A tleap script that builds the chain and sets N, CA, C and O, in Angstrom:
source leaprc.protein.ff14SB
mol = sequence {
  NMET LEU VAL ALA CYS LEU ALA ILE PRO LEU
  ALA ALA ILE TYR TYR ALA ALA LEU CYS LEU
  LEU ARG PRO PHE ALA GLU CYS ARG LYS CYS
  GLU ALA THR GLY HIE ARG GLU ILE ARG GLY
  LYS THR LYS VAL CYS ARG ARG CYS ARG GLY
  ARG ARG TYR ARG LEU ARG TYR GLY ARG ARG
  LEU HIE ASN HIE TRP ARG ARG THR ARG GLU
  LEU GLY THR CARG
}
set mol.1.N position { -14.429 53.298 -69.290 }
set mol.1.CA position { -14.139 52.647 -69.098 }
set mol.1.C position { -15.123 51.323 -69.774 }
set mol.1.O position { -14.750 50.308 -70.363 }
set mol.2.N position { -16.772 51.885 -69.358 }
set mol.2.CA position { -17.724 51.434 -69.467 }
set mol.2.C position { -18.158 50.962 -70.883 }
set mol.2.O position { -18.748 49.974 -71.321 }
set mol.3.N position { -17.513 52.303 -71.513 }
set mol.3.CA position { -17.783 51.808 -73.510 }
set mol.3.C position { -16.577 50.763 -73.619 }
set mol.3.O position { -16.826 50.020 -74.568 }
set mol.4.N position { -15.419 50.436 -73.038 }
set mol.4.CA position { -14.437 50.045 -73.442 }
set mol.4.C position { -15.283 48.428 -73.315 }
set mol.4.O position { -15.421 47.653 -74.262 }
set mol.5.N position { -15.760 48.203 -71.944 }
set mol.5.CA position { -16.346 47.170 -71.572 }
set mol.5.C position { -17.536 46.851 -72.242 }
set mol.5.O position { -17.818 45.658 -72.129 }
set mol.6.N position { -18.486 47.644 -73.032 }
set mol.6.CA position { -19.539 47.814 -73.950 }
set mol.6.C position { -19.230 47.100 -75.352 }
set mol.6.O position { -19.935 46.327 -76.000 }
set mol.7.N position { -18.079 47.555 -75.584 }
set mol.7.CA position { -17.513 47.691 -77.599 }
set mol.7.C position { -17.284 46.127 -77.563 }
set mol.7.O position { -17.872 45.694 -78.554 }
set mol.8.N position { -16.724 45.129 -76.904 }
set mol.8.CA position { -16.453 44.122 -77.055 }
set mol.8.C position { -17.714 42.842 -77.657 }
set mol.8.O position { -18.073 42.437 -78.763 }
set mol.9.N position { -18.119 42.507 -76.050 }
set mol.9.CA position { -19.834 42.335 -76.610 }
set mol.9.C position { -19.954 42.751 -77.494 }
set mol.9.O position { -19.633 41.997 -78.412 }
set mol.10.N position { -20.434 44.073 -77.902 }
set mol.10.CA position { -21.318 44.893 -78.948 }
set mol.10.C position { -20.227 44.002 -80.607 }
set mol.10.O position { -20.633 44.044 -81.769 }
set mol.11.N position { -19.459 43.609 -80.342 }
set mol.11.CA position { -18.259 43.714 -81.682 }
set mol.11.C position { -18.865 41.839 -82.296 }
set mol.11.O position { -19.241 41.386 -83.378 }
set mol.12.N position { -18.623 41.141 -80.617 }
set mol.12.CA position { -18.848 39.645 -80.992 }
set mol.12.C position { -20.268 40.141 -81.855 }
set mol.12.O position { -20.399 40.251 -83.074 }
set mol.13.N position { -21.013 40.332 -81.046 }
set mol.13.CA position { -22.414 39.762 -81.847 }
set mol.13.C position { -22.157 40.611 -82.865 }
set mol.13.O position { -21.808 40.008 -83.880 }
set mol.14.N position { -22.195 41.662 -82.962 }
set mol.14.CA position { -22.238 42.615 -84.758 }
set mol.14.C position { -21.501 40.953 -85.303 }
set mol.14.O position { -22.466 40.252 -85.609 }
set mol.15.N position { -20.255 40.202 -85.495 }
set mol.15.CA position { -19.511 39.773 -85.705 }
set mol.15.C position { -20.624 38.010 -86.153 }
set mol.15.O position { -20.736 37.506 -87.270 }
set mol.16.N position { -21.050 37.664 -85.249 }
set mol.16.CA position { -21.870 36.806 -85.116 }
set mol.16.C position { -23.206 36.822 -86.116 }
set mol.16.O position { -23.474 35.805 -86.755 }
set mol.17.N position { -23.942 37.883 -86.213 }
set mol.17.CA position { -25.230 37.837 -86.733 }
set mol.17.C position { -24.830 38.176 -88.419 }
set mol.17.O position { -25.548 37.921 -89.385 }
set mol.18.N position { -23.227 38.939 -88.444 }
set mol.18.CA position { -22.646 39.037 -89.856 }
set mol.18.C position { -22.563 37.629 -90.536 }
set mol.18.O position { -23.277 37.374 -91.505 }
set mol.19.N position { -21.545 36.577 -89.938 }
set mol.19.CA position { -21.332 35.284 -90.277 }
set mol.19.C position { -23.204 34.242 -90.373 }
set mol.19.O position { -23.508 33.299 -91.104 }
set mol.20.N position { -23.864 34.816 -89.538 }
set mol.20.CA position { -25.544 33.914 -89.594 }
set mol.20.C position { -25.706 34.641 -90.997 }
set mol.20.O position { -25.881 33.826 -91.903 }
set mol.21.N position { -25.689 36.154 -91.464 }
set mol.21.CA position { -26.435 36.452 -92.543 }
set mol.21.C position { -26.066 36.300 -93.643 }
set mol.21.O position { -26.897 35.996 -94.499 }
set mol.22.N position { -24.536 36.480 -94.023 }
set mol.22.CA position { -23.614 36.637 -94.793 }
set mol.22.C position { -22.408 35.460 -94.435 }
set mol.22.O position { -21.271 35.688 -94.023 }
set mol.23.N position { -22.932 34.348 -94.681 }
set mol.23.CA position { -21.284 33.578 -94.518 }
set mol.23.C position { -20.043 33.458 -95.313 }
set mol.23.O position { -18.999 32.848 -95.083 }
set mol.24.N position { -20.517 34.382 -96.559 }
set mol.24.CA position { -19.085 34.215 -97.468 }
set mol.24.C position { -18.887 35.722 -97.296 }
set mol.24.O position { -19.706 36.641 -97.263 }
set mol.25.N position { -17.729 35.704 -97.210 }
set mol.25.CA position { -16.875 37.012 -97.750 }
set mol.25.C position { -16.050 37.088 -98.977 }
set mol.25.O position { -15.823 35.993 -99.494 }
set mol.26.N position { -15.453 38.325 -99.674 }
set mol.26.CA position { -14.770 38.363 -100.903 }
set mol.26.C position { -13.557 37.648 -99.933 }
set mol.26.O position { -13.551 37.437 -98.720 }
set mol.27.N position { -12.375 37.321 -101.144 }
set mol.27.CA position { -11.173 36.580 -100.575 }
set mol.27.C position { -10.546 38.089 -101.246 }
set mol.27.O position { -10.693 38.777 -102.256 }
set mol.28.N position { -9.852 38.090 -100.115 }
set mol.28.CA position { -8.673 39.112 -100.099 }
set mol.28.C position { -7.782 39.043 -100.479 }
set mol.28.O position { -7.258 40.062 -100.929 }
set mol.29.N position { -7.116 37.828 -100.515 }
set mol.29.CA position { -5.710 37.573 -101.565 }
set mol.29.C position { -5.986 37.425 -103.029 }
set mol.29.O position { -5.066 37.181 -103.810 }
set mol.30.N position { -6.987 37.539 -103.350 }
set mol.30.CA position { -6.979 37.480 -104.991 }
set mol.30.C position { -7.974 38.934 -105.536 }
set mol.30.O position { -7.927 39.584 -106.581 }
set mol.31.N position { -8.715 39.040 -104.488 }
set mol.31.CA position { -8.869 40.614 -104.789 }
set mol.31.C position { -10.865 40.336 -105.364 }
set mol.31.O position { -11.669 41.079 -105.927 }
set mol.32.N position { -10.938 39.057 -104.894 }
set mol.32.CA position { -12.305 38.249 -105.983 }
set mol.32.C position { -12.587 38.506 -107.156 }
set mol.32.O position { -13.630 38.981 -107.605 }
set mol.33.N position { -11.185 38.040 -107.946 }
set mol.33.CA position { -11.133 37.921 -109.074 }
set mol.33.C position { -11.550 36.282 -109.411 }
set mol.33.O position { -12.298 35.811 -110.267 }
set mol.34.N position { -10.750 35.659 -108.379 }
set mol.34.CA position { -10.768 34.218 -108.438 }
set mol.34.C position { -9.210 33.681 -109.327 }
set mol.34.O position { -9.125 32.518 -109.721 }
set mol.35.N position { -8.224 34.544 -109.522 }
set mol.35.CA position { -7.199 34.321 -110.215 }
set mol.35.C position { -5.924 35.989 -109.422 }
set mol.35.O position { -5.990 37.135 -108.977 }
set mol.36.N position { -4.768 34.657 -109.826 }
set mol.36.CA position { -3.520 35.791 -109.137 }
set mol.36.C position { -2.566 35.644 -110.606 }
set mol.36.O position { -2.567 34.937 -111.613 }
set mol.37.N position { -2.086 36.330 -110.262 }
set mol.37.CA position { -0.743 36.584 -110.976 }
set mol.37.C position { 0.255 36.532 -109.819 }
set mol.37.O position { 0.526 37.120 -108.772 }
set mol.38.N position { 0.695 35.406 -110.653 }
set mol.38.CA position { 2.972 35.527 -109.604 }
set mol.38.C position { 3.325 35.173 -110.962 }
set mol.38.O position { 2.629 34.624 -111.816 }
set mol.39.N position { 4.816 35.676 -111.035 }
set mol.39.CA position { 5.267 35.787 -111.652 }
set mol.39.C position { 5.005 36.068 -113.039 }
set mol.39.O position { 5.492 35.421 -113.966 }
set mol.40.N position { 4.416 36.807 -113.133 }
set mol.40.CA position { 3.795 36.758 -114.756 }
set mol.40.C position { 3.003 36.351 -115.337 }
set mol.40.O position { 2.613 36.874 -116.381 }
set mol.41.N position { 2.346 34.903 -114.657 }
set mol.41.CA position { 1.773 34.303 -114.801 }
set mol.41.C position { 0.254 34.216 -114.170 }
set mol.41.O position { 0.115 34.416 -112.964 }
set mol.42.N position { -0.707 33.962 -114.871 }
set mol.42.CA position { -1.870 33.802 -113.963 }
set mol.42.C position { -2.321 32.371 -113.560 }
set mol.42.O position { -2.672 31.520 -114.377 }
set mol.43.N position { -2.258 32.131 -111.733 }
set mol.43.CA position { -3.311 31.078 -111.499 }
set mol.43.C position { -4.191 31.176 -110.671 }
set mol.43.O position { -4.067 32.067 -109.830 }
set mol.44.N position { -5.111 30.491 -110.639 }
set mol.44.CA position { -6.139 30.281 -109.745 }
set mol.44.C position { -5.639 30.336 -108.360 }
set mol.44.O position { -4.601 29.810 -107.959 }
set mol.45.N position { -6.967 31.426 -107.268 }
set mol.45.CA position { -6.467 31.752 -105.767 }
set mol.45.C position { -6.753 30.212 -105.302 }
set mol.45.O position { -7.711 29.464 -105.496 }
set mol.46.N position { -5.273 30.025 -104.470 }
set mol.46.CA position { -5.327 28.824 -103.785 }
set mol.46.C position { -6.281 28.980 -102.269 }
set mol.46.O position { -6.760 28.063 -101.602 }
set mol.47.N position { -6.349 30.426 -102.023 }
set mol.47.CA position { -7.383 30.616 -100.807 }
set mol.47.C position { -8.840 30.382 -101.123 }
set mol.47.O position { -9.476 29.682 -100.335 }
set mol.48.N position { -9.330 30.789 -101.984 }
set mol.48.CA position { -10.691 30.851 -102.344 }
set mol.48.C position { -10.966 29.674 -103.635 }
set mol.48.O position { -12.142 29.527 -103.969 }
set mol.49.N position { -9.730 28.709 -104.471 }
set mol.49.CA position { -9.882 27.703 -105.272 }
set mol.49.C position { -10.707 28.404 -106.289 }
set mol.49.O position { -11.478 27.590 -106.796 }
set mol.50.N position { -10.870 29.790 -106.867 }
set mol.50.CA position { -10.853 30.436 -108.059 }
set mol.50.C position { -12.859 30.705 -107.718 }
set mol.50.O position { -13.493 31.128 -108.685 }
set mol.51.N position { -13.355 30.536 -106.885 }
set mol.51.CA position { -14.651 30.813 -106.245 }
set mol.51.C position { -15.206 32.304 -106.219 }
set mol.51.O position { -16.311 32.721 -106.565 }
set mol.52.N position { -13.960 33.074 -105.635 }
set mol.52.CA position { -13.861 34.137 -105.616 }
set mol.52.C position { -14.714 35.148 -103.954 }
set mol.52.O position { -14.595 36.265 -103.451 }
set mol.53.N position { -15.447 33.997 -103.703 }
set mol.53.CA position { -15.311 33.881 -102.008 }
set mol.53.C position { -14.859 32.912 -101.141 }
set mol.53.O position { -14.283 31.881 -101.487 }
set mol.54.N position { -15.193 33.336 -99.692 }
set mol.54.CA position { -14.624 32.472 -98.894 }
set mol.54.C position { -15.582 32.304 -97.647 }
set mol.54.O position { -16.382 33.228 -97.502 }
set mol.55.N position { -15.623 31.475 -96.899 }
set mol.55.CA position { -16.074 30.832 -95.747 }
set mol.55.C position { -15.692 32.053 -94.697 }
set mol.55.O position { -14.489 32.296 -94.603 }
set mol.56.N position { -16.472 32.731 -94.013 }
set mol.56.CA position { -15.337 33.726 -92.675 }
set mol.56.C position { -15.229 32.875 -91.666 }
set mol.56.O position { -16.014 31.927 -91.687 }
set mol.57.N position { -14.442 32.950 -90.744 }
set mol.57.CA position { -13.890 31.909 -89.820 }
set mol.57.C position { -14.639 32.059 -88.886 }
set mol.57.O position { -14.353 31.333 -87.934 }
set mol.58.N position { -15.633 32.806 -88.720 }
set mol.58.CA position { -17.000 32.668 -87.517 }
set mol.58.C position { -17.818 31.703 -87.766 }
set mol.58.O position { -18.294 30.910 -86.954 }
set mol.59.N position { -18.054 31.781 -89.328 }
set mol.59.CA position { -19.503 30.792 -89.790 }
set mol.59.C position { -18.155 29.452 -89.797 }
set mol.59.O position { -18.760 28.587 -89.164 }
set mol.60.N position { -16.970 28.917 -90.078 }
set mol.60.CA position { -16.408 27.643 -90.150 }
set mol.60.C position { -16.491 27.835 -88.610 }
set mol.60.O position { -17.298 26.949 -88.327 }
set mol.61.N position { -16.269 28.242 -87.818 }
set mol.61.CA position { -16.060 27.744 -86.030 }
set mol.61.C position { -17.277 27.189 -85.666 }
set mol.61.O position { -17.338 26.434 -84.696 }
set mol.62.N position { -18.675 27.592 -86.609 }
set mol.62.CA position { -19.929 27.339 -86.237 }
set mol.62.C position { -20.483 26.181 -87.091 }
set mol.62.O position { -21.291 25.406 -86.579 }
set mol.63.N position { -20.075 26.023 -88.404 }
set mol.63.CA position { -20.454 24.571 -88.732 }
set mol.63.C position { -19.524 23.526 -88.408 }
set mol.63.O position { -19.953 22.399 -88.654 }
set mol.64.N position { -18.264 23.597 -87.879 }
set mol.64.CA position { -17.725 22.775 -86.879 }
set mol.64.C position { -18.062 22.397 -85.293 }
set mol.64.O position { -17.944 21.263 -84.829 }
set mol.65.N position { -18.397 23.281 -84.734 }
set mol.65.CA position { -19.548 23.513 -83.656 }
set mol.65.C position { -20.931 21.904 -83.548 }
set mol.65.O position { -21.130 20.964 -82.778 }
set mol.66.N position { -21.630 22.512 -85.004 }
set mol.66.CA position { -22.550 22.017 -85.350 }
set mol.66.C position { -22.626 20.796 -85.480 }
set mol.66.O position { -23.566 20.093 -85.111 }
set mol.67.N position { -21.323 20.340 -86.189 }
set mol.67.CA position { -21.313 18.960 -87.064 }
set mol.67.C position { -21.175 17.864 -85.668 }
set mol.67.O position { -21.934 16.928 -85.415 }
set mol.68.N position { -19.966 18.305 -84.878 }
set mol.68.CA position { -19.426 17.785 -83.628 }
set mol.68.C position { -20.695 16.973 -82.232 }
set mol.68.O position { -20.738 15.971 -81.517 }
set mol.69.N position { -21.725 18.487 -82.590 }
set mol.69.CA position { -22.687 18.298 -81.321 }
set mol.69.C position { -23.655 17.014 -81.945 }
set mol.69.O position { -24.056 16.044 -81.303 }
set mol.70.N position { -23.922 17.343 -83.522 }
set mol.70.CA position { -24.766 16.401 -84.044 }
set mol.70.C position { -24.477 15.035 -83.365 }
set mol.70.O position { -25.184 14.310 -82.665 }
set mol.71.N position { -22.877 14.905 -83.920 }
set mol.71.CA position { -22.011 13.458 -83.793 }
set mol.71.C position { -22.242 13.110 -82.718 }
set mol.71.O position { -22.574 11.939 -82.535 }
set mol.72.N position { -22.157 13.901 -81.779 }
set mol.72.CA position { -22.121 13.399 -80.063 }
set mol.72.C position { -23.327 13.265 -79.499 }
set mol.72.O position { -23.407 12.850 -78.343 }
set mol.73.N position { -24.535 13.620 -80.284 }
set mol.73.CA position { -25.959 13.105 -79.538 }
set mol.73.C position { -26.758 12.862 -80.189 }
set mol.73.O position { -27.937 13.212 -80.145 }
set mol.74.N position { -26.020 11.972 -81.166 }
set mol.74.CA position { -26.906 10.879 -82.178 }
set mol.74.C position { -26.640 9.019 -81.248 }
set mol.74.O position { -27.155 8.009 -81.729 }
savepdb mol mol.pdb
quit
């Protein structure tokens, strides 16, 4: 039981550190190529817009929180 109680906070700390150190991750949709083959045609990946990397969800939440805080404290 103690291990389960410690696993969730440790996983959250690990993910927060990962978002801080490496805010971008490889796109899973196009497998970091920037293009997808749909019905025999090659198209630019919509998720990463051809950049091959996407912003992590945790980093996106952090950026939103920071912008909201800055606008509220001015």
